[in-house]
PyMOL CGO cylinders between C-alpha atoms (Angstrom):
from pymol import cmd
from pymol.cgo import CYLINDER

trace = [
    CYLINDER, 98.00, -60.85, -9.81, 99.59, -57.69, -8.32, 0.3, 1, 1, 1, 1, 1, 1,
    CYLINDER, 99.59, -57.69, -8.32, 98.20, -58.60, -4.89, 0.3, 1, 1, 1, 1, 1, 1,
    CYLINDER, 98.20, -58.60, -4.89, 99.68, -62.09, -5.18, 0.3, 1, 1, 1, 1, 1, 1,
    CYLINDER, 99.68, -62.09, -5.18, 103.06, -60.63, -6.17, 0.3, 1, 1, 1, 1, 1, 1,
    CYLINDER, 103.06, -60.63, -6.17, 102.96, -58.23, -3.23, 0.3, 1, 1, 1, 1, 1, 1,
    CYLINDER, 102.96, -58.23, -3.23, 101.97, -61.04, -0.88, 0.3, 1, 1, 1, 1, 1, 1,
    CYLINDER, 101.97, -61.04, -0.88, 104.81, -63.26, -2.13, 0.3, 1, 1, 1, 1, 1, 1,
    CYLINDER, 104.81, -63.26, -2.13, 107.41, -60.50, -1.72, 0.3, 1, 1, 1, 1, 1, 1,
    CYLINDER, 107.41, -60.50, -1.72, 106.24, -59.78, 1.84, 0.3, 1, 1, 1, 1, 1, 1,
    CYLINDER, 106.24, -59.78, 1.84, 106.22, -63.49, 2.59, 0.3, 1, 1, 1, 1, 1, 1,
    CYLINDER, 106.22, -63.49, 2.59, 109.80, -63.85, 1.34, 0.3, 1, 1, 1, 1, 1, 1,
    CYLINDER, 109.80, -63.85, 1.34, 110.91, -60.96, 3.55, 0.3, 1, 1, 1, 1, 1, 1,
    CYLINDER, 110.91, -60.96, 3.55, 109.25, -62.47, 6.63, 0.3, 1, 1, 1, 1, 1, 1,
    CYLINDER, 109.25, -62.47, 6.63, 110.82, -65.84, 5.86, 0.3, 1, 1, 1, 1, 1, 1,
    CYLINDER, 110.82, -65.84, 5.86, 114.23, -64.18, 5.43, 0.3, 1, 1, 1, 1, 1, 1,
    CYLINDER, 114.23, -64.18, 5.43, 113.86, -62.65, 8.90, 0.3, 1, 1, 1, 1, 1, 1,
    CYLINDER, 113.86, -62.65, 8.90, 112.97, -66.08, 10.32, 0.3, 1, 1, 1, 1, 1, 1,
    CYLINDER, 112.97, -66.08, 10.32, 116.06, -67.61, 8.69, 0.3, 1, 1, 1, 1, 1, 1,
    CYLINDER, 116.06, -67.61, 8.69, 118.31, -64.87, 10.08, 0.3, 1, 1, 1, 1, 1, 1,
    CYLINDER, 118.31, -64.87, 10.08, 116.80, -65.53, 13.51, 0.3, 1, 1, 1, 1, 1, 1,
    CYLINDER, 116.80, -65.53, 13.51, 117.18, -69.31, 13.19, 0.3, 1, 1, 1, 1, 1, 1,
    CYLINDER, 117.18, -69.31, 13.19, 120.51, -69.61, 11.36, 0.3, 1, 1, 1, 1, 1, 1,
    CYLINDER, 120.51, -69.61, 11.36, 122.16, -66.19, 11.45, 0.3, 1, 1, 1, 1, 1, 1,
    CYLINDER, 122.16, -66.19, 11.45, 122.95, -64.07, 8.42, 0.3, 1, 1, 1, 1, 1, 1,
    CYLINDER, 122.95, -64.07, 8.42, 125.34, -66.75, 7.16, 0.3, 1, 1, 1, 1, 1, 1,
    CYLINDER, 125.34, -66.75, 7.16, 122.38, -69.14, 6.95, 0.3, 1, 1, 1, 1, 1, 1,
    CYLINDER, 122.38, -69.14, 6.95, 120.38, -66.80, 4.73, 0.3, 1, 1, 1, 1, 1, 1,
    CYLINDER, 120.38, -66.80, 4.73, 120.68, -68.18, 1.22, 0.3, 1, 1, 1, 1, 1, 1,
    CYLINDER, 120.68, -68.18, 1.22, 118.39, -68.13, -1.77, 0.3, 1, 1, 1, 1, 1, 1,
    CYLINDER, 118.39, -68.13, -1.77, 118.34, -71.92, -1.61, 0.3, 1, 1, 1, 1, 1, 1,
    CYLINDER, 118.34, -71.92, -1.61, 117.10, -71.91, 2.00, 0.3, 1, 1, 1, 1, 1, 1,
    CYLINDER, 117.10, -71.91, 2.00, 114.59, -69.16, 1.23, 0.3, 1, 1, 1, 1, 1, 1,
    CYLINDER, 114.59, -69.16, 1.23, 113.21, -71.02, -1.78, 0.3, 1, 1, 1, 1, 1, 1,
    CYLINDER, 113.21, -71.02, -1.78, 112.99, -74.23, 0.25, 0.3, 1, 1, 1, 1, 1, 1,
    CYLINDER, 112.99, -74.23, 0.25, 111.05, -72.59, 3.08, 0.3, 1, 1, 1, 1, 1, 1,
    CYLINDER, 111.05, -72.59, 3.08, 108.80, -70.76, 0.62, 0.3, 1, 1, 1, 1, 1, 1,
    CYLINDER, 108.80, -70.76, 0.62, 108.26, -74.03, -1.30, 0.3, 1, 1, 1, 1, 1, 1,
    CYLINDER, 108.26, -74.03, -1.30, 109.21, -72.37, -4.58, 0.3, 1, 1, 1, 1, 1, 1,
    CYLINDER, 109.21, -72.37, -4.58, 112.15, -72.69, -6.94, 0.3, 1, 1, 1, 1, 1, 1,
    CYLINDER, 112.15, -72.69, -6.94, 115.10, -70.33, -6.76, 0.3, 1, 1, 1, 1, 1, 1,
    CYLINDER, 115.10, -70.33, -6.76, 114.11, -69.18, -10.25, 0.3, 1, 1, 1, 1, 1, 1,
    CYLINDER, 114.11, -69.18, -10.25, 110.70, -68.12, -8.95, 0.3, 1, 1, 1, 1, 1, 1,
    CYLINDER, 110.70, -68.12, -8.95, 112.39, -66.34, -6.04, 0.3, 1, 1, 1, 1, 1, 1,
    CYLINDER, 112.39, -66.34, -6.04, 114.49, -64.33, -8.51, 0.3, 1, 1, 1, 1, 1, 1,
    CYLINDER, 114.49, -64.33, -8.51, 111.32, -63.18, -10.26, 0.3, 1, 1, 1, 1, 1, 1,
    CYLINDER, 111.32, -63.18, -10.26, 110.55, -61.23, -7.09, 0.3, 1, 1, 1, 1, 1, 1,
    CYLINDER, 110.55, -61.23, -7.09, 114.06, -60.17, -6.06, 0.3, 1, 1, 1, 1, 1, 1,
    CYLINDER, 114.06, -60.17, -6.06, 117.08, -59.72, -8.33, 0.3, 1, 1, 1, 1, 1, 1,
    CYLINDER, 117.08, -59.72, -8.33, 119.64, -60.71, -5.71, 0.3, 1, 1, 1, 1, 1, 1,
    CYLINDER, 119.64, -60.71, -5.71, 120.22, -61.74, -2.13, 0.3, 1, 1, 1, 1, 1, 1,
    CYLINDER, 120.22, -61.74, -2.13, 121.24, -58.14, -1.36, 0.3, 1, 1, 1, 1, 1, 1,
    CYLINDER, 121.24, -58.14, -1.36, 117.88, -56.92, -2.65, 0.3, 1, 1, 1, 1, 1, 1,
    CYLINDER, 117.88, -56.92, -2.65, 116.21, -59.33, -0.21, 0.3, 1, 1, 1, 1, 1, 1,
    CYLINDER, 116.21, -59.33, -0.21, 118.36, -58.00, 2.64, 0.3, 1, 1, 1, 1, 1, 1,
    CYLINDER, 118.36, -58.00, 2.64, 117.44, -54.42, 1.67, 0.3, 1, 1, 1, 1, 1, 1,
    CYLINDER, 117.44, -54.42, 1.67, 113.76, -55.42, 1.84, 0.3, 1, 1, 1, 1, 1, 1,
    CYLINDER, 113.76, -55.42, 1.84, 114.42, -56.95, 5.28, 0.3, 1, 1, 1, 1, 1, 1,
    CYLINDER, 114.42, -56.95, 5.28, 115.96, -53.67, 6.44, 0.3, 1, 1, 1, 1, 1, 1,
    CYLINDER, 115.96, -53.67, 6.44, 112.97, -51.75, 5.07, 0.3, 1, 1, 1, 1, 1, 1,
    CYLINDER, 112.97, -51.75, 5.07, 110.68, -54.05, 7.03, 0.3, 1, 1, 1, 1, 1, 1,
    CYLINDER, 110.68, -54.05, 7.03, 112.85, -53.66, 10.13, 0.3, 1, 1, 1, 1, 1, 1,
    CYLINDER, 112.85, -53.66, 10.13, 112.53, -49.87, 10.05, 0.3, 1, 1, 1, 1, 1, 1,
    CYLINDER, 112.53, -49.87, 10.05, 109.01, -49.46, 8.71, 0.3, 1, 1, 1, 1, 1, 1,
    CYLINDER, 109.01, -49.46, 8.71, 107.53, -48.28, 12.02, 0.3, 1, 1, 1, 1, 1, 1,
    CYLINDER, 107.53, -48.28, 12.02, 110.29, -45.78, 12.90, 0.3, 1, 1, 1, 1, 1, 1,
    CYLINDER, 110.29, -45.78, 12.90, 108.53, -42.64, 11.68, 0.3, 1, 1, 1, 1, 1, 1,
    CYLINDER, 108.53, -42.64, 11.68, 105.21, -43.74, 13.20, 0.3, 1, 1, 1, 1, 1, 1,
    CYLINDER, 105.21, -43.74, 13.20, 106.87, -44.33, 16.57, 0.3, 1, 1, 1, 1, 1, 1,
    CYLINDER, 106.87, -44.33, 16.57, 108.56, -40.93, 16.43, 0.3, 1, 1, 1, 1, 1, 1,
    CYLINDER, 108.56, -40.93, 16.43, 105.37, -39.10, 15.45, 0.3, 1, 1, 1, 1, 1, 1,
    CYLINDER, 105.37, -39.10, 15.45, 103.41, -40.95, 18.15, 0.3, 1, 1, 1, 1, 1, 1,
    CYLINDER, 103.41, -40.95, 18.15, 106.07, -39.92, 20.65, 0.3, 1, 1, 1, 1, 1, 1,
    CYLINDER, 106.07, -39.92, 20.65, 105.68, -36.27, 19.68, 0.3, 1, 1, 1, 1, 1, 1,
    CYLINDER, 105.68, -36.27, 19.68, 101.90, -36.61, 19.96, 0.3, 1, 1, 1, 1, 1, 1,
    CYLINDER, 101.90, -36.61, 19.96, 102.44, -38.06, 23.42, 0.3, 1, 1, 1, 1, 1, 1,
    CYLINDER, 102.44, -38.06, 23.42, 104.14, -34.81, 24.39, 0.3, 1, 1, 1, 1, 1, 1,
    CYLINDER, 104.14, -34.81, 24.39, 100.94, -32.93, 23.66, 0.3, 1, 1, 1, 1, 1, 1,
    CYLINDER, 100.94, -32.93, 23.66, 99.01, -35.30, 25.94, 0.3, 1, 1, 1, 1, 1, 1,
    CYLINDER, 99.01, -35.30, 25.94, 101.37, -35.21, 28.92, 0.3, 1, 1, 1, 1, 1, 1,
    CYLINDER, 101.37, -35.21, 28.92, 102.48, -32.48, 31.27, 0.3, 1, 1, 1, 1, 1, 1,
    CYLINDER, 102.48, -32.48, 31.27, 105.90, -34.08, 31.56, 0.3, 1, 1, 1, 1, 1, 1,
    CYLINDER, 105.90, -34.08, 31.56, 108.33, -34.07, 28.64, 0.3, 1, 1, 1, 1, 1, 1,
    CYLINDER, 108.33, -34.07, 28.64, 110.16, -37.01, 30.23, 0.3, 1, 1, 1, 1, 1, 1,
    CYLINDER, 110.16, -37.01, 30.23, 107.18, -39.23, 29.34, 0.3, 1, 1, 1, 1, 1, 1,
    CYLINDER, 107.18, -39.23, 29.34, 108.21, -38.93, 25.67, 0.3, 1, 1, 1, 1, 1, 1,
    CYLINDER, 108.21, -38.93, 25.67, 111.43, -40.87, 26.13, 0.3, 1, 1, 1, 1, 1, 1,
    CYLINDER, 111.43, -40.87, 26.13, 109.70, -43.64, 28.06, 0.3, 1, 1, 1, 1, 1, 1,
    CYLINDER, 109.70, -43.64, 28.06, 107.03, -43.88, 25.37, 0.3, 1, 1, 1, 1, 1, 1,
    CYLINDER, 107.03, -43.88, 25.37, 109.68, -44.05, 22.60, 0.3, 1, 1, 1, 1, 1, 1,
    CYLINDER, 109.68, -44.05, 22.60, 111.71, -46.78, 24.33, 0.3, 1, 1, 1, 1, 1, 1,
    CYLINDER, 111.71, -46.78, 24.33, 108.56, -48.67, 25.34, 0.3, 1, 1, 1, 1, 1, 1,
    CYLINDER, 108.56, -48.67, 25.34, 107.33, -48.71, 21.73, 0.3, 1, 1, 1, 1, 1, 1,
    CYLINDER, 107.33, -48.71, 21.73, 110.52, -50.40, 20.48, 0.3, 1, 1, 1, 1, 1, 1,
    CYLINDER, 110.52, -50.40, 20.48, 110.81, -52.77, 23.45, 0.3, 1, 1, 1, 1, 1, 1,
    CYLINDER, 110.81, -52.77, 23.45, 107.20, -53.87, 23.01, 0.3, 1, 1, 1, 1, 1, 1,
    CYLINDER, 107.20, -53.87, 23.01, 107.61, -54.28, 19.25, 0.3, 1, 1, 1, 1, 1, 1,
    CYLINDER, 107.61, -54.28, 19.25, 110.77, -56.36, 19.67, 0.3, 1, 1, 1, 1, 1, 1,
    CYLINDER, 110.77, -56.36, 19.67, 109.32, -58.48, 22.46, 0.3, 1, 1, 1, 1, 1, 1,
    CYLINDER, 109.32, -58.48, 22.46, 106.22, -59.24, 20.38, 0.3, 1, 1, 1, 1, 1, 1,
    CYLINDER, 106.22, -59.24, 20.38, 108.29, -59.98, 17.25, 0.3, 1, 1, 1, 1, 1, 1,
    CYLINDER, 108.29, -59.98, 17.25, 111.46, -61.63, 18.62, 0.3, 1, 1, 1, 1, 1, 1,
    CYLINDER, 111.46, -61.63, 18.62, 112.83, -62.64, 15.21, 0.3, 1, 1, 1, 1, 1, 1,
    CYLINDER, 112.83, -62.64, 15.21, 113.22, -58.98, 14.21, 0.3, 1, 1, 1, 1, 1, 1,
    CYLINDER, 113.22, -58.98, 14.21, 115.78, -58.54, 16.99, 0.3, 1, 1, 1, 1, 1, 1,
    CYLINDER, 115.78, -58.54, 16.99, 118.17, -60.71, 14.95, 0.3, 1, 1, 1, 1, 1, 1,
    CYLINDER, 118.17, -60.71, 14.95, 118.24, -57.94, 12.35, 0.3, 1, 1, 1, 1, 1, 1,
    CYLINDER, 118.24, -57.94, 12.35, 119.00, -55.33, 15.03, 0.3, 1, 1, 1, 1, 1, 1,
    CYLINDER, 119.00, -55.33, 15.03, 122.17, -57.22, 15.94, 0.3, 1, 1, 1, 1, 1, 1,
    CYLINDER, 122.17, -57.22, 15.94, 123.55, -57.23, 12.37, 0.3, 1, 1, 1, 1, 1, 1,
    CYLINDER, 123.55, -57.23, 12.37, 124.59, -53.62, 11.82, 0.3, 1, 1, 1, 1, 1, 1,
    CYLINDER, 124.59, -53.62, 11.82, 128.31, -54.43, 11.83, 0.3, 1, 1, 1, 1, 1, 1,
    CYLINDER, 128.31, -54.43, 11.83, 127.93, -57.32, 9.37, 0.3, 1, 1, 1, 1, 1, 1,
    CYLINDER, 127.93, -57.32, 9.37, 126.53, -54.98, 6.74, 0.3, 1, 1, 1, 1, 1, 1,
    CYLINDER, 126.53, -54.98, 6.74, 129.47, -52.61, 7.10, 0.3, 1, 1, 1, 1, 1, 1,
    CYLINDER, 129.47, -52.61, 7.10, 131.38, -54.36, 4.32, 0.3, 1, 1, 1, 1, 1, 1,
    CYLINDER, 131.38, -54.36, 4.32, 128.82, -53.87, 1.57, 0.3, 1, 1, 1, 1, 1, 1,
    CYLINDER, 128.82, -53.87, 1.57, 128.45, -50.26, 0.38, 0.3, 1, 1, 1, 1, 1, 1,
    CYLINDER, 128.45, -50.26, 0.38, 124.73, -50.45, -0.44, 0.3, 1, 1, 1, 1, 1, 1,
    CYLINDER, 124.73, -50.45, -0.44, 123.75, -52.29, 2.75, 0.3, 1, 1, 1, 1, 1, 1,
    CYLINDER, 123.75, -52.29, 2.75, 126.03, -50.06, 4.82, 0.3, 1, 1, 1, 1, 1, 1,
    CYLINDER, 126.03, -50.06, 4.82, 124.35, -46.98, 3.39, 0.3, 1, 1, 1, 1, 1, 1,
    CYLINDER, 124.35, -46.98, 3.39, 120.91, -48.38, 4.21, 0.3, 1, 1, 1, 1, 1, 1,
    CYLINDER, 120.91, -48.38, 4.21, 121.88, -49.23, 7.79, 0.3, 1, 1, 1, 1, 1, 1,
    CYLINDER, 121.88, -49.23, 7.79, 123.47, -45.81, 8.30, 0.3, 1, 1, 1, 1, 1, 1,
    CYLINDER, 123.47, -45.81, 8.30, 120.25, -44.19, 7.08, 0.3, 1, 1, 1, 1, 1, 1,
    CYLINDER, 120.25, -44.19, 7.08, 118.05, -46.25, 9.42, 0.3, 1, 1, 1, 1, 1, 1,
    CYLINDER, 118.05, -46.25, 9.42, 120.34, -45.92, 12.40, 0.3, 1, 1, 1, 1, 1, 1,
    CYLINDER, 120.34, -45.92, 12.40, 120.99, -42.24, 11.75, 0.3, 1, 1, 1, 1, 1, 1,
    CYLINDER, 120.99, -42.24, 11.75, 117.27, -41.48, 11.70, 0.3, 1, 1, 1, 1, 1, 1,
    CYLINDER, 117.27, -41.48, 11.70, 116.67, -43.41, 14.92, 0.3, 1, 1, 1, 1, 1, 1,
    CYLINDER, 116.67, -43.41, 14.92, 119.50, -41.60, 16.66, 0.3, 1, 1, 1, 1, 1, 1,
    CYLINDER, 119.50, -41.60, 16.66, 118.27, -38.27, 15.31, 0.3, 1, 1, 1, 1, 1, 1,
    CYLINDER, 118.27, -38.27, 15.31, 114.73, -38.90, 16.53, 0.3, 1, 1, 1, 1, 1, 1,
    CYLINDER, 114.73, -38.90, 16.53, 115.93, -39.84, 20.00, 0.3, 1, 1, 1, 1, 1, 1,
    CYLINDER, 115.93, -39.84, 20.00, 118.30, -36.87, 20.12, 0.3, 1, 1, 1, 1, 1, 1,
    CYLINDER, 118.30, -36.87, 20.12, 115.43, -34.51, 19.30, 0.3, 1, 1, 1, 1, 1, 1,
    CYLINDER, 115.43, -34.51, 19.30, 113.31, -36.08, 22.05, 0.3, 1, 1, 1, 1, 1, 1,
    CYLINDER, 113.31, -36.08, 22.05, 116.14, -35.71, 24.58, 0.3, 1, 1, 1, 1, 1, 1,
    CYLINDER, 116.14, -35.71, 24.58, 116.75, -32.10, 23.58, 0.3, 1, 1, 1, 1, 1, 1,
    CYLINDER, 116.75, -32.10, 23.58, 113.04, -31.38, 24.07, 0.3, 1, 1, 1, 1, 1, 1,
    CYLINDER, 113.04, -31.38, 24.07, 113.22, -32.89, 27.55, 0.3, 1, 1, 1, 1, 1, 1,
    CYLINDER, 113.22, -32.89, 27.55, 116.35, -30.87, 28.34, 0.3, 1, 1, 1, 1, 1, 1,
    CYLINDER, 116.35, -30.87, 28.34, 114.66, -27.66, 27.16, 0.3, 1, 1, 1, 1, 1, 1,
    CYLINDER, 114.66, -27.66, 27.16, 111.73, -28.47, 29.43, 0.3, 1, 1, 1, 1, 1, 1,
    CYLINDER, 111.73, -28.47, 29.43, 114.23, -28.56, 32.31, 0.3, 1, 1, 1, 1, 1, 1,
    CYLINDER, 114.23, -28.56, 32.31, 113.42, -32.14, 33.32, 0.3, 1, 1, 1, 1, 1, 1,
    CYLINDER, 113.42, -32.14, 33.32, 116.88, -33.64, 32.75, 0.3, 1, 1, 1, 1, 1, 1,
    CYLINDER, 116.88, -33.64, 32.75, 120.33, -32.10, 32.94, 0.3, 1, 1, 1, 1, 1, 1,
    CYLINDER, 120.33, -32.10, 32.94, 121.00, -29.80, 30.01, 0.3, 1, 1, 1, 1, 1, 1,
    CYLINDER, 121.00, -29.80, 30.01, 124.73, -29.86, 30.78, 0.3, 1, 1, 1, 1, 1, 1,
    CYLINDER, 124.73, -29.86, 30.78, 125.13, -33.34, 29.27, 0.3, 1, 1, 1, 1, 1, 1,
    CYLINDER, 125.13, -33.34, 29.27, 125.45, -33.53, 25.49, 0.3, 1, 1, 1, 1, 1, 1,
    CYLINDER, 125.45, -33.53, 25.49, 122.22, -35.02, 24.08, 0.3, 1, 1, 1, 1, 1, 1,
    CYLINDER, 122.22, -35.02, 24.08, 124.25, -37.26, 21.72, 0.3, 1, 1, 1, 1, 1, 1,
    CYLINDER, 124.25, -37.26, 21.72, 125.99, -38.87, 24.70, 0.3, 1, 1, 1, 1, 1, 1,
    CYLINDER, 125.99, -38.87, 24.70, 122.60, -39.54, 26.29, 0.3, 1, 1, 1, 1, 1, 1,
    CYLINDER, 122.60, -39.54, 26.29, 121.44, -41.11, 23.02, 0.3, 1, 1, 1, 1, 1, 1,
    CYLINDER, 121.44, -41.11, 23.02, 124.49, -43.40, 23.07, 0.3, 1, 1, 1, 1, 1, 1,
    CYLINDER, 124.49, -43.40, 23.07, 123.78, -44.41, 26.67, 0.3, 1, 1, 1, 1, 1, 1,
    CYLINDER, 123.78, -44.41, 26.67, 120.10, -45.18, 26.04, 0.3, 1, 1, 1, 1, 1, 1,
    CYLINDER, 120.10, -45.18, 26.04, 120.59, -46.95, 22.69, 0.3, 1, 1, 1, 1, 1, 1,
    CYLINDER, 120.59, -46.95, 22.69, 123.64, -48.82, 24.01, 0.3, 1, 1, 1, 1, 1, 1,
    CYLINDER, 123.64, -48.82, 24.01, 121.71, -50.00, 27.04, 0.3, 1, 1, 1, 1, 1, 1,
    CYLINDER, 121.71, -50.00, 27.04, 118.79, -51.15, 24.89, 0.3, 1, 1, 1, 1, 1, 1,
    CYLINDER, 118.79, -51.15, 24.89, 121.01, -53.01, 22.40, 0.3, 1, 1, 1, 1, 1, 1,
    CYLINDER, 121.01, -53.01, 22.40, 122.88, -54.74, 25.23, 0.3, 1, 1, 1, 1, 1, 1,
    CYLINDER, 122.88, -54.74, 25.23, 119.67, -55.81, 26.96, 0.3, 1, 1, 1, 1, 1, 1,
    CYLINDER, 119.67, -55.81, 26.96, 118.29, -57.04, 23.62, 0.3, 1, 1, 1, 1, 1, 1,
    CYLINDER, 118.29, -57.04, 23.62, 121.43, -59.08, 22.94, 0.3, 1, 1, 1, 1, 1, 1,
    CYLINDER, 121.43, -59.08, 22.94, 121.34, -60.55, 26.47, 0.3, 1, 1, 1, 1, 1, 1,
    CYLINDER, 121.34, -60.55, 26.47, 117.66, -61.40, 25.97, 0.3, 1, 1, 1, 1, 1, 1,
    CYLINDER, 117.66, -61.40, 25.97, 118.49, -63.30, 22.79, 0.3, 1, 1, 1, 1, 1, 1,
    CYLINDER, 118.49, -63.30, 22.79, 121.53, -65.06, 24.30, 0.3, 1, 1, 1, 1, 1, 1,
    CYLINDER, 121.53, -65.06, 24.30, 119.58, -66.13, 27.39, 0.3, 1, 1, 1, 1, 1, 1,
    CYLINDER, 119.58, -66.13, 27.39, 116.78, -67.67, 25.35, 0.3, 1, 1, 1, 1, 1, 1,
    CYLINDER, 116.78, -67.67, 25.35, 114.35, -64.78, 25.88, 0.3, 1, 1, 1, 1, 1, 1,
    CYLINDER, 114.35, -64.78, 25.88, 113.83, -65.92, 29.47, 0.3, 1, 1, 1, 1, 1, 1,
    CYLINDER, 113.83, -65.92, 29.47, 112.96, -62.48, 30.86, 0.3, 1, 1, 1, 1, 1, 1,
    CYLINDER, 112.96, -62.48, 30.86, 110.73, -59.66, 29.77, 0.3, 1, 1, 1, 1, 1, 1,
    CYLINDER, 110.73, -59.66, 29.77, 112.67, -57.50, 27.33, 0.3, 1, 1, 1, 1, 1, 1,
    CYLINDER, 112.67, -57.50, 27.33, 110.21, -54.67, 27.84, 0.3, 1, 1, 1, 1, 1, 1,
    CYLINDER, 110.21, -54.67, 27.84, 110.36, -54.75, 31.65, 0.3, 1, 1, 1, 1, 1, 1,
    CYLINDER, 110.36, -54.75, 31.65, 114.15, -54.86, 31.84, 0.3, 1, 1, 1, 1, 1, 1,
    CYLINDER, 114.15, -54.86, 31.84, 114.56, -52.16, 29.20, 0.3, 1, 1, 1, 1, 1, 1,
    CYLINDER, 114.56, -52.16, 29.20, 112.12, -49.82, 30.95, 0.3, 1, 1, 1, 1, 1, 1,
    CYLINDER, 112.12, -49.82, 30.95, 113.69, -50.53, 34.35, 0.3, 1, 1, 1, 1, 1, 1,
    CYLINDER, 113.69, -50.53, 34.35, 117.10, -49.69, 32.91, 0.3, 1, 1, 1, 1, 1, 1,
    CYLINDER, 117.10, -49.69, 32.91, 115.72, -46.50, 31.37, 0.3, 1, 1, 1, 1, 1, 1,
    CYLINDER, 115.72, -46.50, 31.37, 114.17, -45.49, 34.70, 0.3, 1, 1, 1, 1, 1, 1,
    CYLINDER, 114.17, -45.49, 34.70, 117.59, -45.77, 36.38, 0.3, 1, 1, 1, 1, 1, 1,
    CYLINDER, 117.59, -45.77, 36.38, 119.22, -43.69, 33.63, 0.3, 1, 1, 1, 1, 1, 1,
    CYLINDER, 119.22, -43.69, 33.63, 116.50, -41.02, 33.81, 0.3, 1, 1, 1, 1, 1, 1,
    CYLINDER, 116.50, -41.02, 33.81, 116.70, -40.85, 37.61, 0.3, 1, 1, 1, 1, 1, 1,
    CYLINDER, 116.70, -40.85, 37.61, 120.44, -40.15, 37.37, 0.3, 1, 1, 1, 1, 1, 1,
    CYLINDER, 120.44, -40.15, 37.37, 119.85, -37.48, 34.74, 0.3, 1, 1, 1, 1, 1, 1,
    CYLINDER, 119.85, -37.48, 34.74, 117.04, -35.57, 36.43, 0.3, 1, 1, 1, 1, 1, 1,
    CYLINDER, 117.04, -35.57, 36.43, 117.67, -31.88, 36.83, 0.3, 1, 1, 1, 1, 1, 1,
    CYLINDER, 117.67, -31.88, 36.83, 117.99, -30.96, 40.48, 0.3, 1, 1, 1, 1, 1, 1,
]
cmd.load_cgo(trace, "trace")
């Protein structure tokens, strides 16, 4: 019974992500979720108390690999002579994940929408803050290794890299995913890194 409950909750979360991808956040309703799950809304509320609780579960799912990606990136540092490889590995991990699971990119584009609900806003700030912090630490490590300019504030470099990735991701979605998200993101990163290399 517990396994079935767990399976149903996970299934609802995955369906919610599909709905957000198909219809936008405005199309995510308990009625639409119940319809796609082929259950009643009453049954849906046995698993989640509210629509916000479903969205929180979606955000948990969206960020569930963040720590693993960061730890794998640090492990990569131990395997490579170049610190700069860490940043490429980190960006590649997200680009590959998003390209292989396109629906999840719809969630990545919703940060601003959640700004008007205190609980959702807090969750997004936590997720986004951790991602920015991880990337900042990686950049600082690369700067300390002398491979990119240490004169540029690491937070500004984080903004440039994250901003570039979010823009490419949005373009990818708007253009019907008609190019490789991973290839364009890594090509963009290569240009940024080339400009930042310490002379």
